[in-house]
C-alpha positions in Angstrom: 38.4 -29.8 -11.5 39.7 -26.2 -11.3 37.6 -25.1 -14.2 34.5 -26.7 -12.7 35.2 -24.9 -9.4 35.4 -21.5 -11.2 32.2 -22.2 -13.1 30.5 -23.0 -9.8 31.8 -19.9 -8.0 30.8 -17.7 -10.9 27.4 -19.2 -11.2 26.9 -18.8 -7.4 27.9 -15.1 -7.5 25.5 -14.4 -10.3 22.7 -16.5 -8.9 21.9 -17.4 -5.3 25.0 -15.8 -3.7 23.8 -12.2 -3.4 20.4 -13.2 -1.9 21.6 -13.2 1.7 23.3 -9.8 1.3 20.2 -8.3 -0.4 18.0 -9.6 2.3 20.2 -8.2 5.0 20.1 -4.7 3.4 16.3 -4.7 2.9 14.6 -6.6 5.7 15.2 -4.3 8.7 13.4 -1.1 9.4 15.4 2.1 9.0 15.4 2.7 12.8 17.6 -0.3 13.4 19.1 -1.1 10.0 22.7 -0.2 10.8 23.0 -2.3 14.0 20.9 -5.1 12.6 22.9 -5.4 9.3 26.2 -5.3 11.3 24.9 -8.2 13.5 23.6 -10.1 10.5 27.0 -9.8 8.7 28.8 -11.1 11.8 26.4 -14.1 12.1 26.9 -14.8 8.4 30.7 -14.9 8.8 30.3 -17.1 11.9 28.1 -19.6 10.1 30.5 -19.7 7.2 33.3 -20.6 9.6 31.1 -23.3 11.2 30.3 -24.8 7.7 34.0 -24.8 6.8 34.9 -26.4 10.1 32.2 -29.1 9.9 32.7 -30.3 6.3 35.9 -32.3 7.1 34.3 -33.9 10.1 31.2 -34.8 8.2 33.3 -36.3 5.3 35.1 -38.5 7.8 32.0 -39.6 9.6 29.3 -40.0 7.0 31.3 -39.9 3.7 31.6 -37.4 0.8 28.3 -38.4 -0.9 26.2 -38.0 2.2 27.9 -34.7 3.1 27.2 -33.4 -0.4 23.6 -34.6 -0.1 23.1 -32.9 3.2 24.4 -29.5 1.9 22.4 -30.1 -1.3 19.2 -30.5 0.8 20.1 -27.3 2.7 20.5 -25.4 -0.6 17.2 -26.8 -1.9 15.4 -25.7 1.3 17.0 -22.2 0.9 15.7 -21.9 -2.6 12.2 -23.0 -1.4 12.3 -20.5 1.4 13.3 -17.6 -0.9 10.6 -18.6 -3.4 7.9 -19.0 -0.8 8.6 -16.3 1.8 10.8 -13.5 0.3 8.7 -10.8 -1.3 9.6 -9.2 -4.7 11.2 -5.8 -4.1 12.3 -4.9 -7.6 11.8 -1.2 -8.3 10.8 -0.3 -4.7 12.5 2.2 -2.5 13.6 1.1 1.0 10.6 2.9 2.5 8.2 1.2 0.2 9.8 -2.2 1.1 9.3 -1.4 4.7 5.6 -0.6 4.1 5.2 -3.9 2.2 6.8 -5.8 5.1 4.5 -4.0 7.7 1.4 -4.8 5.7 2.4 -8.5 5.5 3.0 -8.5 9.3 -0.5 -7.0 9.9 -2.1 -9.5 7.6 -0.3 -12.3 9.5 -1.5 -10.9 12.8 2.0 -9.9 13.8 1.5 -6.3 14.8 4.1 -6.3 17.6 7.2 -4.3 17.3 10.6 -6.0 17.7 12.1 -5.7 21.2 14.9 -3.4 19.8 12.3 -1.0 18.4 10.4 -1.0 21.7 13.6 -0.3 23.6 14.6 2.6 21.3 11.2 4.0 20.4 9.9 3.7 16.9 11.0 7.1 15.6 14.4 7.6 17.2 17.8 6.2 16.3 20.5 5.3 18.7 24.2 5.8 18.1 26.2 2.9 19.4 29.6 3.7 20.9 32.0 1.1 19.5 34.9 2.2 21.7 33.8 0.1 24.7 
């Protein structure tokens, strides 16, 4: 069992594991990237805590097989989502990736800026005081 766990963890780290971290670092415009990535990392850790807390409850209520099936379905949906909606960014700079994302938004009819960009202005950056 221990060897199987190491194989799973190793496979996850070389396969699907880095996808969320890669998406976080590439999907936000430069103007808000720092704040947005920090928020995304906190949400990621919060959801990891929720999953770890819910697994024993699910095992007791619906059984181990159904719990495994539920999380297997979620993983399958995640693979579908990445395949269908995440653009290939291999060999592109962050600025080129931003241009690709903006073109996709324009093609989809979504030419609105995010509320944070409207608040800050599209060409300025804001330094957040973390001492509060």
